[in-house]
C-alpha positions in Angstrom: 0.0 0.0 0.0 1.3 3.5 -0.9 1.8 6.0 1.9 1.9 9.8 2.0 5.3 11.3 1.1 4.6 15.0 1.0 1.5 17.2 1.5 -1.4 17.5 1.5 -1.4 21.0 0.1 -4.7 22.8 -0.1 -4.5 24.8 -3.3 -7.5 26.1 -5.2 -10.7 26.8 -3.2 -14.0 28.4 -4.3 -17.5 28.4 -2.8 -18.2 24.7 -3.7 -15.0 23.0 -4.6 -11.3 22.7 -3.8 -8.1 21.0 -5.0 -5.8 19.1 -2.7 -2.3 18.1 -3.9 -0.3 15.2 -2.5 2.8 13.1 -3.3 2.7 9.4 -2.4 5.5 6.8 -2.2 3.9 4.6 -4.8 1.0 4.4 -7.3 -2.5 4.3 -5.8 -5.8 6.2 -5.4 -5.8 9.3 -3.2 -9.1 10.2 -1.6 -10.1 13.3 0.4 -12.9 12.5 2.9 -14.9 15.0 4.9 -17.2 14.1 7.8 -20.3 15.4 6.0 -19.7 13.0 3.1 -18.2 15.5 0.7 -14.8 14.8 -0.9 -13.2 13.5 -4.0 -10.6 11.0 -5.3 -8.0 10.7 -8.0 -5.5 8.1 -9.2 -1.9 9.1 -9.0 0.3 10.0 -12.0 4.0 9.3 -12.3 7.0 11.6 -13.1 10.6 10.5 -12.8 9.7 7.7 -10.4 7.6 9.9 -8.1 3.8 9.6 -7.7 1.4 12.5 -7.4 -2.3 13.3 -7.2 -4.4 16.4 -7.5 -7.8 15.7 -6.0 -10.8 17.8 -6.7 -13.1 18.1 -3.7 -16.7 18.9 -4.6 -20.0 19.6 -2.7 -18.6 22.2 -0.3 -21.1 24.7 1.3 -20.1 28.4 1.0 -19.2 30.0 4.2 -18.3 26.7 6.0 -15.1 25.2 7.3 -15.0 21.5 6.6 -12.3 19.2 8.2 -10.8 16.6 5.9 -8.7 13.5 6.0 -6.6 12.0 3.2 -6.7 8.3 2.4 -4.5 6.3 0.0 -6.0 3.0 -1.2 -8.5 3.2 1.7 -6.0 3.7 4.5 -5.9 7.0 6.3 -2.5 8.8 5.8 -3.5 12.3 7.0 -3.5 13.6 9.6 -0.3 11.9 10.7 -0.4 10.0 14.0 3.2 10.8 15.1 4.4 13.9 16.9 4.1 16.8 16.6 1.0 16.4 14.4 -1.5 15.3 17.1 -1.1 18.7 18.6 -2.3 20.5 15.5 -6.0 21.1 14.9 -7.6 19.3 12.0 -6.9 20.5 8.5 -9.9 22.3 7.1 -11.2 23.5 3.8 -12.8 26.9 4.2 -15.2 27.6 1.3 -15.6 31.4 0.9 -19.0 32.8 1.7 -19.2 34.8 -1.5 -19.4 38.1 0.4 -17.2 41.2 0.0 -14.5 40.3 2.4 -11.1 38.8 1.7 -7.8 38.5 3.5 -4.7 37.9 1.4 -1.2 37.4 2.9 1.9 37.4 0.8 5.7 37.3 0.8 8.6 35.6 -1.0 12.1 34.2 -0.6 12.1 31.3 1.9 15.0 29.2 2.8 14.0 25.9 4.4 14.0 26.1 8.2 16.5 23.9 9.9 15.2 20.8 11.8 13.4 21.4 15.0 15.9 22.2 17.9 18.7 23.3 15.6 19.8 27.0 15.6 18.4 29.1 12.8 21.1 31.4 11.3 18.6 33.7 9.6 16.1 34.0 12.4 12.5 32.7 12.9 10.5 31.7 9.8 7.4 33.8 9.2 5.4 30.8 7.9 6.2 28.9 11.1 5.0 31.9 13.1 1.8 32.1 11.0 1.2 28.3 11.5 1.6 28.7 15.3 -0.9 31.5 15.5 -3.6 29.7 13.4 -3.1 26.5 15.3 -3.5 28.3 18.7 -6.8 29.8 17.6 -8.3 27.8 14.7 -11.5 29.9 14.6 -9.6 33.2 14.7 -8.0 35.3 12.0 -6.4 33.5 9.1 -5.6 34.3 5.5 -8.2 33.3 2.9 -5.2 32.7 0.6 -1.4 32.8 1.0 0.5 34.2 -2.1 4.1 32.9 -2.4 5.7 35.3 -4.8 8.9 33.4 -5.8 12.0 31.6 -4.5 9.9 28.9 -2.8 13.1 26.7 -3.1 16.7 27.7 -3.7 18.2 25.5 -6.4 21.5 27.4 -6.3 21.9 28.0 -2.6 21.6 24.6 -0.8 21.8 24.0 2.9 24.6 22.1 4.6 22.4 19.0 5.0 21.4 19.1 1.3 25.1 19.4 0.3 25.8 16.3 2.3 22.9 14.5 0.6 24.1 15.6 -2.9 27.7 14.5 -2.1 26.4 11.0 -1.4 24.9 11.0 -4.9 27.6 12.5 -7.1 31.0 14.2 -7.2 30.5 17.9 -6.2 33.7 18.9 -7.8 31.9 18.5 -11.1 29.4 21.2 -12.3 27.0 22.2 -11.0 28.7 21.4 -7.7 26.5 21.8 -4.7 23.6 23.2 -6.7 20.8 20.8 -7.7 21.3 19.1 -11.1 18.2 17.0 -11.9 14.6 16.3 -11.0 15.4 14.0 -8.1 17.5 16.7 -6.5 14.6 19.2 -6.9 12.3 16.8 -5.1 14.7 16.8 -2.2 14.5 20.7 -2.0 10.7 20.4 -1.7 10.9 17.8 0.9 13.4 19.8 2.9 11.1 22.9 2.7 7.6 21.5 2.9 8.1 18.7 5.4 8.8 21.2 8.1 5.9 20.2 10.5 4.5 23.8 11.0 4.7 24.6 7.3 3.3 21.2 6.3 0.3 21.7 8.5 -0.1 25.4 7.4 -0.1 24.4 3.7 -2.7 21.7 4.4 -5.2 24.2 5.7 -4.5 27.6 4.1 -5.0 27.8 0.3 -1.9 28.9 -1.7 -1.1 30.6 -5.0 2.5 30.5 -6.2 4.8 31.8 -8.9 8.5 31.2 -9.5 11.4 33.6 -9.4 15.0 33.2 -10.3 16.3 31.0 -7.4 13.6 28.4 -8.2 15.9 27.7 -11.2 19.1 29.8 -10.7 20.1 33.3 -9.7 19.6 35.8 -12.5 17.6 33.4 -14.6 16.9 34.9 -18.0 18.8 38.1 -17.3 19.8 38.6 -20.9 20.2 36.9 -24.2 24.0 36.6 -23.7 23.4 35.1 -20.3 21.1 32.4 -21.8 23.7 31.7 -24.5 26.4 31.3 -21.9 24.3 28.9 -19.8 23.2 26.8 -22.8 26.9 26.3 -23.6 27.5 24.5 -20.3 27.3 20.7 -19.9 24.8 20.8 -17.1 22.3 23.6 -17.8 19.8 21.7 -19.9 19.0 19.1 -17.3 18.9 21.8 -14.6 16.4 24.1 -16.4 14.2 21.3 -17.7 14.1 19.7 -14.2 13.3 23.1 -12.7 10.4 23.7 -15.0 9.1 20.1 -14.7 9.2 20.2 -10.9 7.6 23.7 -10.8 4.8 22.3 -13.0 4.2 19.4 -10.6 4.8 21.0 -7.2 3.6 24.6 -7.8 1.9 25.3 -11.1 -0.8 22.6 -11.1 -2.3 23.9 -7.9 -2.6 27.4 -9.2 -5.2 26.3 -11.8 -8.9 26.1 -11.4 -10.5 22.6 -11.8 -11.9 23.7 -15.2 -8.4 24.9 -16.3 -6.9 21.6 -15.2 -9.5 19.5 -17.1 -8.7 21.6 -20.2 -4.9 21.3 -19.8 -3.4 19.1 -22.6 -0.2 18.6 -20.6 -2.1 17.3 -17.6 -4.0 15.0 -19.8 -0.9 13.7 -21.5 0.9 13.1 -18.2 -2.1 11.2 -16.8 -2.9 9.1 -19.8 0.4 7.2 -19.7 1.8 4.9 -17.0 4.9 7.3 -16.8 4.4 10.9 -17.7 8.1 11.8 -17.6 8.6 12.1 -21.3 5.4 14.1 -21.9 6.4 16.6 -19.2 10.0 16.8 -20.3 8.8 17.6 -23.9 6.6 20.3 -22.5 9.5 21.8 -20.4 11.7 21.7 -23.5 9.2 23.7 -25.5 8.8 26.2 -22.6 12.6 26.7 -22.3 13.1 27.1 -26.0 10.2 29.5 -26.7 8.7 31.9 -24.1 5.5 32.2 -26.1 4.8 28.4 -26.1 3.7 28.3 -22.4 1.7 30.6 -20.1 2.7 30.3 -16.5 0.6 33.4 -15.5 -2.9 33.0 -14.2 -5.9 34.8 -12.8 -7.9 34.2 -9.6 -10.9 36.1 -8.3 -11.6 36.1 -4.5 -15.0 37.6 -4.2 -14.5 41.3 -5.1 -10.7 41.0 -5.3 -9.0 40.1 -8.5 -5.5 38.6 -8.6 -3.6 38.6 -11.9 -0.4 36.7 -11.2 2.2 37.6 -13.8 5.2 35.5 -14.9 8.1 38.0 -14.9 10.8 35.4 -15.5 10.1 33.0 -18.3 7.9 35.3 -20.4 10.7 37.7 -21.3 11.9 38.8 -24.7 15.7 39.1 -24.3 16.9 40.2 -27.8 18.6 43.6 -27.4 16.5 46.2 -29.1 13.4 44.2 -28.4 13.8 43.5 -24.7 10.6 43.3 -22.8 9.6 41.8 -19.5 6.6 40.1 -21.2 6.2 38.9 -24.7 3.5 40.5 -26.8 0.9 37.8 -26.2 1.6 37.8 -22.5 1.3 41.6 -22.3 -2.0 41.5 -24.2 -3.2 38.7 -21.8 -2.4 40.9 -18.8 -4.3 43.8 -20.2 -7.3 41.6 -21.0 -7.5 40.1 -17.5 -7.4 43.6 -16.0 -10.2 44.9 -18.3 -12.4 41.9 -18.3 -15.7 42.5 -16.6 -14.6 45.8 -15.1 -16.8 46.8 -12.2 -16.9 43.2 -10.9 -14.0 43.8 -8.6 -13.2 46.4 -5.9 -9.5 45.7 -5.7 -7.0 44.7 -8.3 -3.9 42.8 -7.3 -1.1 42.4 -9.9 1.3 39.8 -8.5 4.8 39.9 -10.0 7.8 38.4 -8.2 10.0 41.5 -9.2 9.0 45.0 -7.9 7.7 47.5 -10.4 8.8 50.5 -8.4 12.3 50.3 -6.9 14.4 52.8 -4.9 15.1 55.6 -7.2 18.9 55.1 -7.5 18.5 51.4 -8.4 15.8 52.3 -10.9 18.0 54.9 -12.6 21.0 52.5 -12.7 18.9 49.7 -14.2 17.5 52.0 -17.0 21.0 53.3 -17.7 22.5 49.8 -17.9 19.8 48.8 -20.4 20.9 51.7 -22.7 24.5 50.6 -22.4 23.7 46.9 -23.1 21.7 47.9 -26.1 24.8 49.5 -27.6 23.8 53.1 -27.6 27.2 54.1 -26.2 29.3 51.7 -28.3 30.6 48.2 -27.8 32.9 48.9 -24.9 30.1 50.4 -22.9 27.9 47.5 -24.0 30.3 45.0 -22.5 30.6 47.0 -19.3 26.8 47.2 -19.1 26.4 43.5 -19.5 29.0 42.8 -16.7 27.3 45.3 -14.5 23.8 43.9 -15.2 24.9 40.4 -14.2 27.0 41.4 -11.2 24.4 43.7 -9.6 21.2 41.8 -10.6 19.9 44.7 -12.7 17.0 42.8 -14.2 13.8 44.2 -12.6 11.0 46.0 -14.5 13.1 49.2 -14.7 15.8 47.2 -16.7 13.1 46.7 -19.3 12.0 50.4 -19.8 9.4 49.8 -22.4 7.7 47.2 -20.2 8.0 49.5 -17.2 6.1 52.2 -19.1 3.5 49.8 -20.5 2.8 48.4 -17.0 2.4 52.0 -15.8 -0.2 52.6 -18.5 -2.0 49.3 -17.7 -2.2 50.2 -14.0 -3.4 53.8 -14.7 -6.1 52.6 -17.1 -7.2 50.0 -14.6 -7.5 52.6 -11.9 -9.4 55.1 -14.0 -13.0 55.6 -15.1 -16.4 55.4 -13.4 -16.0 51.6 -12.7 -12.5 51.9 -11.3 -11.6 49.7 -8.3 -10.8 51.3 -5.0 -7.2 50.1 -5.1 -4.7 48.8 -7.6 -1.9 47.0 -5.8 1.3 45.6 -7.3 2.5 42.7 -5.0 6.1 41.8 -5.2 9.1 40.3 -3.3 12.6 39.5 -4.3 14.6 42.4 -2.7 14.8 41.1 0.9 13.0 44.0 2.5 9.6 45.5 2.6 8.3 48.9 1.6 5.3 50.8 0.2 5.7 53.1 -2.8 3.0 55.2 -4.5 3.2 56.6 -8.1 1.8 59.6 -9.8 1.4 60.3 -13.5 2.6 63.7 -14.6 1.0 64.8 -17.8 -2.2 62.8 -17.4 -5.2 62.6 -15.1 -4.4 60.7 -11.9 -6.3 57.4 -11.5 -9.3 57.4 -9.3 -8.0 54.2 -7.6 -5.2 54.4 -5.1 -2.2 52.7 -6.9 0.5 51.2 -4.6 3.6 49.1 -4.9 3.6 46.6 -2.0 6.8 44.7 -1.6 7.4 42.1 1.1 10.4 39.9 1.4 11.9 37.7 2.8 9.6 35.1 4.5 12.8 33.4 5.8 16.1 34.6 4.6 18.8 37.2 5.3 20.2 40.4 3.9 23.8 41.7 4.5 24.2 44.9 6.4 25.8 46.5 3.4 22.6 45.9 1.3 20.5 47.3 4.1 22.5 50.5 3.9 22.3 50.5 0.2 18.5 50.1 0.0 18.0 52.9 2.6 20.3 55.2 0.7 18.6 54.3 -2.6 15.5 56.1 -1.5 17.3 59.3 -0.3 17.4 62.7 -1.9 21.2 62.3 -2.4 20.5 59.1 -4.2 18.1 60.8 -6.6 20.8 63.3 -7.4 23.3 60.6 -8.1 20.7 58.8 -10.2 20.4 61.9 -12.4 24.1 61.5 -13.3 23.4 58.1 -14.8 20.3 59.2 -16.6 22.2 62.2 -18.1 25.0 59.9 -19.3 22.4 57.6 -20.9 20.5 60.4 -22.5 17.4 59.4 -20.7 14.2 61.4 -20.3 11.8 61.4 -17.4 10.1 58.1 -16.5 6.4 57.9 -17.3 5.6 57.9 -13.5 7.1 59.6 -10.5 6.9 57.8 -7.2 7.7 58.2 -3.5 8.2 55.7 -0.7 5.4 56.0 1.8 6.4 53.1 4.1 9.6 51.3 5.1 12.1 50.1 4.4 11.5 47.3 6.9 14.0 44.4 7.3 13.4 41.0 8.8 11.5 37.8 8.1 8.0 39.1 7.4 4.6 38.8 5.8 2.2 41.4 4.5 -1.6 41.0 4.7 -4.2 42.9 2.7 -7.6 42.7 4.3 -10.5 44.0 2.2 -14.2 44.6 3.0 -16.2 46.1 0.2 -14.1 49.0 -1.1 -12.0 49.4 2.0 -8.6 47.9 2.3 -6.2 47.6 5.3 -2.6 46.7 4.9 -0.6 45.1 7.7 3.1 44.1 8.0 4.2 41.6 10.6 7.6 40.4 11.6 8.5 36.9 12.9 10.0 37.3 16.4 11.5 34.7 18.8 10.0 35.2 22.2 9.9 33.3 25.5 6.8 31.4 24.4 8.3 30.6 20.9 8.0 32.3 17.6 5.2 34.8 16.9 4.2 37.4 14.4 4.5 41.0 15.7 2.7 43.8 14.0 5.0 46.6 12.9 2.7 48.5 10.5 -1.0 48.8 9.8 -2.7 51.4 7.6 -5.8 52.0 5.5 -5.2 52.0 1.8 -8.9 52.7 1.1 -11.7 53.5 3.5 -14.5 54.1 1.0 
């Protein structure tokens, strides 16, 4: 009989149905059972010797919280009987009531926590702290959905225990060394991260939406065309990137989709209709790696009167100099269509993108300047310098794609304008290992009726060197703006299409942001994970109204 290897993860939830993801240690039938008789079942599918199931649960009642168990071939495998799981409350599926309230928590960049009892070099994990709070008061406040905005695993920065595990498999003196090399090694990263008892229970009872960032594959993934060319010339890159995309599809992407989207997905059908879906999934990953337009990783979710449009700002890029854009044309048109579809049906628009749109001004100016150098406007010597700088300093955010920066500014302004405009338009991002709030204005055009804000929250569980803290603080200063003008003058650059100011932060630490909406009102909260006498807890460091209408 197969047992439960990883999960369950509660992923998509609406008023009457949900999806629950699980990995088993062999083939079998996975069933989700609820005390009221609702539930669902699915046979497993196989990829690279691993077995998975995505179970659709139907018959839920809006506004209810339904406990559930997981059974494999008729035997109960969740909740676990061993410690510490008996101390956790039952996992539940909370079907939204369909009213005008929503609570969305978000953050990015999470190193796996060390085993219980071992010292944590980067401080307490914000997800552990959230799990502890919910477990202590199961009927109290909890997110309706948790958005994980990138770097769910670190394929290029492995822990000491993972390095030991890798060394037992292969010679770490050969590339890619202590980074992961193949699908099996990716599965180890997910086990290390999601088998953490607190996080495992949290993911079983709070729905999640996810998107990748660079470390899910490798630092600076898809920075430039020359970067891709250099990586493809190595002996190890192809297995690495295909394994990264395959594992992302299995562990993260499938659960982002609605049941209707899953049923219509030809890749899911191809993987399930063969005893071993490895070849079908690898062929899909090969197409995705070769052609950004072949696959859409972006998706849309509606939570009552809140619309989330999650944007792929890594794999959808056009990297050819002279045509560089954060999103290919089809992807950019898709984003605009999701924002404009059924306007008036949502009160708050959330655009999720792992990389911040609005950065500290000095960093923005340097990124725009570097894009001009790399394009060759100042000649080949400056172009070579620009490419070296772009890679060394991670100059690859929206501002490093100036046309895309301007187009997103236009999309957001249009979304926030007109008689049916939402109350808020929020860009949710992570990546930069600190948190802040920034607000734009549009010189030369009417300001949007909606309040438009950049909300950046990172890391969930990671670190930032003291030098980078100083740099980020300085990047927002008046002196930094003056220095930035030196770069823009050298690059022959005009004014950006928006001006912006920091209205909160920067805050440093392991943290989560939460946006709580009710009708057209929205309240933003930032909480830090703190180690206290009673254990880890979330401490509120900021709360403000974004909209009170």
